[in-house]
Structure formats: C-alpha cells, structure tokens
C-alpha positions, 0 to 999 in steps of 0.5 A: 149649228152643226154643219152637214158635210155631205150637202156642203160638198154637194153644195159646193160641187154644185157651184164650181159648176154654175161658176164653169158656167158662167166663166164659160159664157163668154166664150161662147159668144166669141166662139159665134162671133168668130166663126169657131163653131161654125167652121169646126162642125163644117170641117171636121176634126180639127186640131187647134192650129187648123181651126186658128188656119181656117179662121183667121185667128191666133192658135194659142188663143184658139188652142185656150178657147178649146180647151175650155169648150172641151173641159165645159162638154161643148166640144169634143176631144180626141186625145190621140188624135190631139183634134176636136170636133163637134158632134151633130147635137153640139152643132145644133146648139152652137153651129147651126143659127137656124137650129130650134135649139140654138141657144147662143143668143142667150149668152150674148144677154148676158153681157147686159145683164152683168153690165147692168147690175148697179142700175138694178141694185139701185132699182132693187132700193128705191122700187124703181124700174129700167127702161128696155132702151136702157141696157146696152145693145148687146141685150136686143141683138141677144134676144133676137138671136135666142127667140129667133129660131123658135118662131122661125121654126115653129110658128108657121107649122107648130102655133098658127095652125092650132088656132081656130080658122087662122090659116086659112084667113092669112093664107086668103089675104087678112091683116095682122099687128105684131105688137112688142115686135122687136127686131121683126123676125117673128113678123117677117116669117109670117109675111114670108109664109103668107104673101097675101096677107099684110103684117104691121110689126110695132115696138116703142123702142126705135132702134129695134124697129129700125132693125126690123126694117132692115130685116125685111128689106134684106129678105125682099119682104113687101107686105110688112111695114114696122112703126114705133108705138106703143102696145096700146095706142097703135094705129090701125083697126079691123086686125084679123089677126094680133100677135105678142111674142113674149113681151106681154109680161114686160108691159108696164100696162098689159090690161091697156094693152088687153083693151087696146088690142081688143078694140083694133080686132074685128069681130072675128079676129083672134089674139095669139100670146106666147109667153114663157112656159110657167106654172100657176104656182112658184113650186111648178116652176122650180126647175131648169126652164123656171130658174132661166126666166125667173133669173131674166125677170129679175134682171129685165122683164121685171125692171122694163114693166116697174118703168113704165106707167102703172107698172104692173110687174108681171114678171116672166112667170106669170102663168096662165092663169094672172095671164087670163085675168090681164086677157079677160080684164081688158074685155075678151069673153075667150081664152084658151090655151092653144099649144105649148113647148117646153119653153112657151105658151101658145095662147088664144084669146077672142072677143 
C-alpha cells in the first residue's frame, strides 16, 4: 500500500504535539505544587533567578521548567529582557485556583492514570473492573481540583436557578442529599449559599468522606453532614433535592440508584444530574471534549462501573438519551435538560 507522505507528515506533526503535551503535564503539577504559576502571576515578569528566589527553589530547575512552559505556550517569554510572565488568560488556567477554567487538577489525575496502566490492561483481558478506591490518592485530589472550580462558579448562580422552584425552597429551608459527593466541594458550596437548608453528602469511598468532613470544618459550615453510603442505600427520606455530580455514569447499578433516589424524594422533589457533555452518537462526540471524556472513561469511569454490582458500564459519554432511559427505568416520570456548559449536561428529573 502506497504511503501518503503529506498525511504521514501531518500525523507525525500531530504526534510531536501530543508527546510534548504528555511530557509537560508533570511539570504543570510541579508548577502548581511549588507555587511557580501563582508567584509568576502575582509578581509579573521575572527571570528564572527571581522566580527561584521568591519560591525558595533551585534556579537551575526553575530555568528548565520556565523553558518547557514557554515552549508549550503556557507562559510568555521576553527574549530581550530574559524574563517570563503569564498573560491574564494563562493566569486563569494555571494560577488562579478559583477560576472556573483552572485546569491544573486534570493533570494530577494523569499520575494515577499512567500508574494504573498495568491494572487496566488486565481488566481489558478479563472484562473485570477496577474499584474507585484502588486508584492512587492523586486521582481523588485531582478530580476535586479539576471539577471544583466549575462547581463553585456555576452551581449556585448558573445551574440551580434553572431547576423549577428549587432555589426558593432552599432559601426557605429544604433538605438536600448530594449523592456521590466525593471531597464534598459541591455539597459545601450549596450549604454555604443556603444556610437555612440541611445538606447531606454521601459517597461510598471512606477517604473522600474524610476529606469532605475536613473541608466543611475548614469552611466553618454547620448545616452539612457527610456519611459513607452507597448510592442505592443512602439513608433519609423526604428530600426536596437530590444531586449527583459527574458520578451516575460511574455507578455499577445506576438504575438501582435512580430507583432509590426516586424513593427518597418527596412528592415535589427534584433530582439534578450533572453529567459530562455528550451527544447521543459517537460521531457527535469526536471532538476535543469528547476525546478527554472517552480517554478518562477508558481508564477511570468504565473500570469503576464494571468493578461494582451489575456493572452496567454507561461510560462518561453516555449521552442524554441513554441517561433518560436509566432515569425513567428508576421510576421518574419527568426528565429534561435544564441547561448546559461546554463540559456538562445539567439535567432535571422529577417523580
């Protein structure tokens, strides 16, 4: 078969870019952990010596790090001044932990993903799964860092207002279950915004619940309680609102979870599902966002689901149509798309 040289060169060029991104990911973690991005953003144009002095790090390492960041387009380099700086846009992505577009958390999960290759390879051969708690700890902190900024920026002001009548209930004093709460960022964010309501966070991963309790204590939030519980067994009833953030597709039995959520809601209650943005067909998901989610699903979401009972294996790109089927099979009569972002579907289900 004849080789198309132009196509080959285009592919090689793409792969050089891909390898560069994969290599530089570790240095993004270093820049975040060592405060290099934050300091550079705060202090303005700096030489490697200046940045090293301000961060208490070695100049020779910092010089190499700055060079890699500049070559990646993550920071800017002024050759005449021999100094580096962050643009306002770069600072939003790398230096500001409260920015809704801070993406450093995604790089932390890469540590776990690459570490888990042998175990996932075995899962490919056996068809079995890999439990959420079996990942190394950088997975859990990475997920919290990756999703947290978006929750803080959008949840209270952008998503909840799109649910019918929910915000007034929470303002007056409602009862909320946040199922699959992880480190509790979503739960604490809502509890801070609605002090008259009571919030209950549930997750089946004990270490995550410990982190959630620590976050609530750190924030001084008294109207929230965290417990270890399965999605289809968590305690309580008569909830005004149940939320699930980027986790239904990870569950082994999402239909069973849906049925339990239906059972624990009151007659006028609502379930808000936040799930990855996806179209209902593969072709519609062959884009940069779909690429990230399919790759993450291969290494994280699908193995997690297949490690549990039933093991339905929805995958991160299940799409609204498939999610509707799961939710209605659980006993819900009403299902709609409340709103969306480039990364998320925000769905509302009611009895």
